[in-house]
C-alpha positions, 0 to 999 in steps of 0.5 A: 500499500502506497502512503497517503502522506509521506514527508522527507526531510523535512527541516525549519529552523528559527533564530537559535534553534533547529525546530525540525532537523531532517525529518522523514516518516510516512502515514498509511491510509486508515492508520492511526499514528502517533507522534511522540516526542517531549515538550521542545522535540519539535511536534508542534513545528511539524504538524504547523507544516503539514496543515500550512501554518509553517513553510518548512525551510527544506524538504518536500511532502507528498500526499496521495502520490502528489506533491504537497506544500499548502501555503495556508490551512485553507490549502491543507483543507482543500487537499484533505488534511484537517485539525483539531488543536488542543485548545478551541478555537469557538465562539461562546455566544454563537450556536453550533452551526454558526461555529461550524459555518465559520470554519467552512469556504462555502457554507450551505443554508443554515437549514441545510447545514443544520441537517448535515450537523445532525447526520454527521454527528449521529453517524460518528456517535457524537451527537450534537444540537446544532441550535445550541450556544456553545458557551452552554456546552461542556468541554467534551461536547465543544471538542465534538463540534471541532471535530464536526467540522473537520468532518464536514470537510471529509477529510483524508488526513485528520490530526489531533493534538491532545485530543482527551485532556478534557474528557471524562473516561467515558468520553474518551471511549466515545472519541476512541470509537469515533476515531476507530470508524473513521480510520475503517473507512480509510481515514488516517489519523496524527495523533499527539498525545502525552498520554502513552496508554491511550498510544497503545490502545489506539495507535498502530504506528508511532514515530518518536523525536527528540530535540527536532529528530526522528529517533526511532519508531515503534508499534506501540501496542508491542512495546510498554508506556515505559518504553516509550518515555524512555525513547522520547527522553534517552533516559529512564525515567523514575516513578514519583514514589514517597513514604506513607505517613499519617496526615497531620492537623488540618490547615485549609478548611472549606465550608459552604463556599458559594460565589457567582461566576464573573462571567456569562459563561462562568460556573457558580460554586454550590456548597463546596466544602473540603479540608486537607490536612498536613502531609496530605496530597488532596487530588480534585477531578474534574472535566474543564468548565466545572469550576476549577478556575472559580475554586482556584481563585477562592482559594488564592483570593482573587475571589473574595468570599464569607469571611467564614467560607474558608479557614486556614490554620483555624483562622477565617481568610474569606475576605482577604486578598492574595498577598495577605493568604501568601505571607500566611502560608497558602500559595495558588498556581493557576492552570494558565501559565503565561498570563496568570502564573507568569507576565509573558514579556517579563523576565524570569526574575521579575516573575519571580518577584511577582509572587515570591516578594513577601515569602523570600523577603525580595524587597525593602523599603519599597525598593526591589534587591535584583540581586537576591530576586535574581540569585532566587530565580537562578535557585529555580532554574537549578532545582526544577531543571528549567532549561533556558540561557538564564534568570534574565530570560522573558517568560514567553521565551521558554517552552510550556513545559520549562515555565510550567516547571519554573512556575512549580518551583517558584511556589514550591521553594517559597516553603508553603504550608498549603500550595493549591496547582491547577492543572500541575502538568498540563501539555507538559512531556513525560520527564517534565511531568514526572519531575513536577509531580515528585516535587509535589509528592516531596513537598507534602512530605515535608509536611505541608498539605497540597491540593492538585486540581487536574484533569488528568486521572492517571496523574491524580491517582498516582499522587493523591491520598484522597479523590473528590470529583467537581462537577457543575461547582458542585464538589463531591465527598472525598474518597481514598484515591486508591479504592476508586475505579476509573469506572467510578471516577467517570460517574463522579466526574459526571455528577454521580457524587453521592456513594449510593449513586455510584454504587447503584448505576450499571 
């Protein structure tokens, strides 16, 4: 069988870095082909060249036996190449059909388009109501909109970037069923994910990149996830571990926390209650858009609440600001690392000052001690293996994984009593994720309380002592993480918070 897409010697360089260096591989019709590599390996640049967002400096591509060199995404789509990005490009105030029409060159009449959306979504097991507002959809339903928009183009190659990062286990199964159906009909799928067990379950072949070069190929079903991870990073990875110990005293208590959202499509918090003890990791799982950002904002002090709704070491702090909470020892790291956790155009040193000014005594009488601040930034870089030329580099110049390590390291090295992190390993490679998880476990081992809010269920089960599910702004009662199955977790994420509901569910 001749290849659907054949890539030969693709090379792309930017000032100071070669993103792709003589990359060659092929994708067969109907094949689910994984593209693996750690952060900075060159995956994003490669798929951007395939999709027409970036032009290669050298090398050639062949699609269906004909030369292929798209000058823009429109040309790629016309040739039969579609892409579902990790971050959705949807307008919340528009309907499903209106969003899909915006992505089409010549959309049909609204009534005809609605019928096509209905027919295609039903045929592929992704039911959608064309008239619903996108702002009212769950994260899983929003992904369906992106996929249906691609399927209406009748693609021969579908590129998917981290497609399961916002899905429950049940939604993952639905997606995999859809992708297998597409594969059986001859559509090839180029699949990017850091979830290696998913790769083993779904993919027929894999190409591994490291530092812009192809370093290996494999059949995922025939190798272990650990072997693929080692091929990606070039070394063995150790599993995060810590000694088990009884948790200490309660450090943070939340009771009856209710907050209205600040935006029309936000999620209200409804009577949220939790407590976390010294030496404990409390995992909070939930599909995106169920109140994670709102909960972190309430805990950090970005959103004020009733004085008694949040207590830190027995004292009410609901009406205090973020700086006051940091001074007490309650630190938070939000999901959005570039723009929320870090100022993009400020240097790493300046970003260190933003949150560590008080706890690390980086200023005196209103003046920043830049030498001390730079030394703190250098400590973060060294202890958390942040790949950067130095502390004077702007935050936006770092790869996602390296900036994430910097942000988490900045908070951990301030020795918090309680650390709340949202999506600590979002979009980072296996090596960086393992390092971050180990750092969180070490922090708990040292006596801090850690709350990890994450959509990565494997991550939560790996490091959490207890697990809660957040659904539509409501938090389930905690359960010991070691006792939970993926089926139970999936039901909890879907709203079955009462244990009788979970046990009675089919």
